[in-house]
C-alpha positions in Angstrom: -136.6 -39.1 -73.0 -133.7 -37.5 -73.9 -130.6 -38.2 -72.3 -129.6 -34.6 -71.6 -133.0 -33.5 -70.2 -133.0 -30.1 -71.9 -130.4 -29.1 -74.6 -131.2 -25.6 -73.8 -129.9 -25.6 -70.2 -126.8 -27.5 -71.3 -126.0 -25.0 -74.0 -127.1 -21.8 -72.2 -125.3 -22.8 -68.9 -121.6 -22.4 -70.4 -122.9 -19.8 -72.4 -124.6 -17.7 -69.7 -121.5 -18.3 -67.6 -119.1 -16.7 -70.5 -121.4 -13.7 -70.8 -121.2 -13.0 -67.3 -117.5 -13.0 -67.2 -117.4 -11.0 -70.5 -119.8 -8.3 -69.2 -117.9 -8.2 -65.4 -114.4 -8.3 -66.8 -114.3 -5.2 -68.0 -116.4 -3.5 -65.2 -113.5 -5.5 -63.1 -110.8 -3.9 -65.2 -112.8 -0.7 -65.0 -112.5 -0.6 -61.2 -109.0 -1.7 -61.1 -108.0 1.2 -63.6 -109.8 3.6 -61.0 -108.0 2.2 -58.1 -104.8 2.6 -59.6 -105.8 6.2 -61.0 -106.5 7.3 -57.3 -103.6 5.9 -55.9 -101.5 7.8 -58.4 -103.4 10.7 -57.9 -103.0 10.2 -54.0 -99.3 10.0 -54.7 -99.1 12.8 -56.6 -101.5 14.7 -53.9 -98.7 13.6 -51.2 -96.0 15.3 -53.7 -97.9 18.6 -53.8 -98.9 18.8 -50.3 -95.0 17.9 -49.6 -94.0 20.6 -51.8 -96.2 23.0 -50.5 -95.0 22.5 -47.2 -91.1 22.8 -48.2 -92.2 26.3 -49.4 -94.2 27.2 -46.4 -91.1 26.3 -44.3 -88.9 28.5 -46.7 -86.7 25.3 -47.5 -83.9 25.8 -49.3 -83.1 21.9 -50.6 -84.5 18.8 -49.6 -83.1 15.2 -49.9 -83.7 11.4 -49.1 -82.0 10.8 -45.8 -82.5 7.0 -45.1 -84.7 5.4 -43.1 -85.5 5.3 -39.4 -88.0 2.8 -37.4 -91.3 4.6 -37.1 -92.0 6.3 -34.0 -95.0 6.1 -31.9 -97.1 8.4 -31.2 -96.1 11.2 -28.8 -98.8 12.6 -26.5 -97.6 16.1 -26.5 -95.0 18.1 -28.8 -93.0 17.3 -31.4 -91.7 13.6 -31.4 -87.9 13.4 -30.2 -85.4 13.0 -33.0 -83.7 10.2 -31.7 -86.3 7.8 -33.1 -83.9 4.8 -33.6 -84.4 2.1 -30.8 -83.6 -1.2 -32.4 -87.3 -2.6 -31.0 -89.3 -0.1 -33.1 -90.7 -0.8 -36.4 -91.5 -0.7 -39.3 -89.0 1.7 -40.9 -89.9 5.1 -42.0 -88.2 6.8 -45.4 -87.2 10.2 -44.5 -86.4 13.3 -46.0 -84.2 15.9 -45.0 -85.4 19.3 -45.7 -82.8 22.5 -45.2 -84.8 25.3 -44.1 -83.3 29.1 -42.9 -82.4 27.7 -39.6 -83.1 24.0 -38.9 -83.0 21.0 -41.0 -86.4 19.2 -40.6 -86.6 15.5 -41.1 -89.9 14.6 -42.3 -91.5 11.4 -43.0 -92.3 10.0 -46.9 -95.1 7.9 -48.2 -98.0 9.5 -45.7 -101.1 11.1 -46.2 -99.8 14.4 -44.6 -96.3 15.7 -44.0 -95.2 14.3 -40.8 -92.5 16.2 -39.1 -90.4 13.9 -37.2 -87.8 16.3 -35.6 -85.7 19.2 -36.3 -82.5 20.4 -35.3 -80.5 23.7 -35.8 -78.3 23.5 -38.7 -75.5 25.2 -36.7 -75.7 22.4 -33.9 -74.6 20.0 -36.5 -70.9 18.6 -35.6 -70.3 15.9 -37.7 -70.9 12.8 -39.7 -69.7 9.3 -40.0 -70.7 6.4 -41.7 -70.6 3.0 -40.1 -71.6 -0.6 -40.8 -73.7 -2.5 -39.0 -71.1 -3.3 -36.4 -70.5 -0.1 -35.9 -66.7 0.1 -37.9 -66.0 3.1 -40.1 -66.6 2.7 -43.9 -64.5 5.1 -45.8 -66.2 7.3 -48.5 -66.3 5.8 -51.6 -64.7 7.6 -54.6 -67.4 7.2 -56.7 -70.7 4.5 -56.8 -70.0 1.4 -57.2 -72.6 -1.6 -58.1 -72.5 -3.9 -55.3 -74.5 -6.2 -53.2 -77.0 -3.4 -50.8 -75.2 -3.6 -47.7 -76.5 -2.0 -44.7 -74.9 1.5 -44.3 -75.8 3.9 -41.2 -75.3 7.7 -41.6 -74.4 9.0 -38.0 -75.2 12.6 -37.7 -73.6 13.8 -34.4 -74.8 17.0 -33.1 -75.2 19.5 -29.9 -78.6 19.0 -28.2 -78.9 22.1 -26.0 -75.0 22.0 -25.4 -75.1 17.9 -24.6 -73.3 15.9 -27.8 -76.1 13.9 -29.3 -76.4 11.6 -32.3 -78.9 10.1 -34.8 -78.5 7.0 -37.2 -79.9 6.7 -40.6 -79.9 3.6 -42.2 -79.1 3.2 -46.3 -78.5 0.3 -48.4 -75.2 1.1 -49.5 -71.9 3.6 -48.3 -72.2 5.7 -51.2 -75.6 6.9 -50.5 -75.1 7.4 -47.0 -72.3 9.7 -47.5 -74.1 11.6 -49.9 -76.7 12.6 -47.6 -74.2 13.0 -45.3 -72.1 15.4 -47.0 -75.7 17.5 -47.7 -76.1 17.8 -43.9 -72.5 19.1 -43.6 -73.4 21.5 -46.6 -76.6 22.8 -44.6 -74.3 23.2 -41.4 -72.1 25.5 -43.5 -75.1 27.2 -44.8 
């Protein structure tokens, strides 16, 4: 009686496993490529949808406007623009779209274009950039390469005649000031 009861089984076992791995590896890789391609296609479709929305709204321009806490669903009407209570998370990336009469804030990175709020361009009063403690951060002369630091763009505006403000988080004062300047330019037309 042989020590190994069947040489065929011993040799075929590892060989069969190798054949199965070789046969499934291209399939797995092909599936991964299909998923990546679908993800790129979805991202491209999101960009096309956002471009169409901007065109339909007759947007003059749009620009990144930081992060805000993601608001929860509101039963009726548009979400309120004040979307910064500290207990609401996760943050949402926001794009500001300068429309003929308003500035609309839309959420980035979702299947559909979601308008988070809108204010009349003429209601913008001023902007400021502050740190996490609320202290003013002077506008940098040029962009610097430093460690990211939380900077908040404070947008002050008149909400039906009443002073109001919204805050947008950025990773650097330079980026916050750039968005703030663009918002002030929108006010001027």
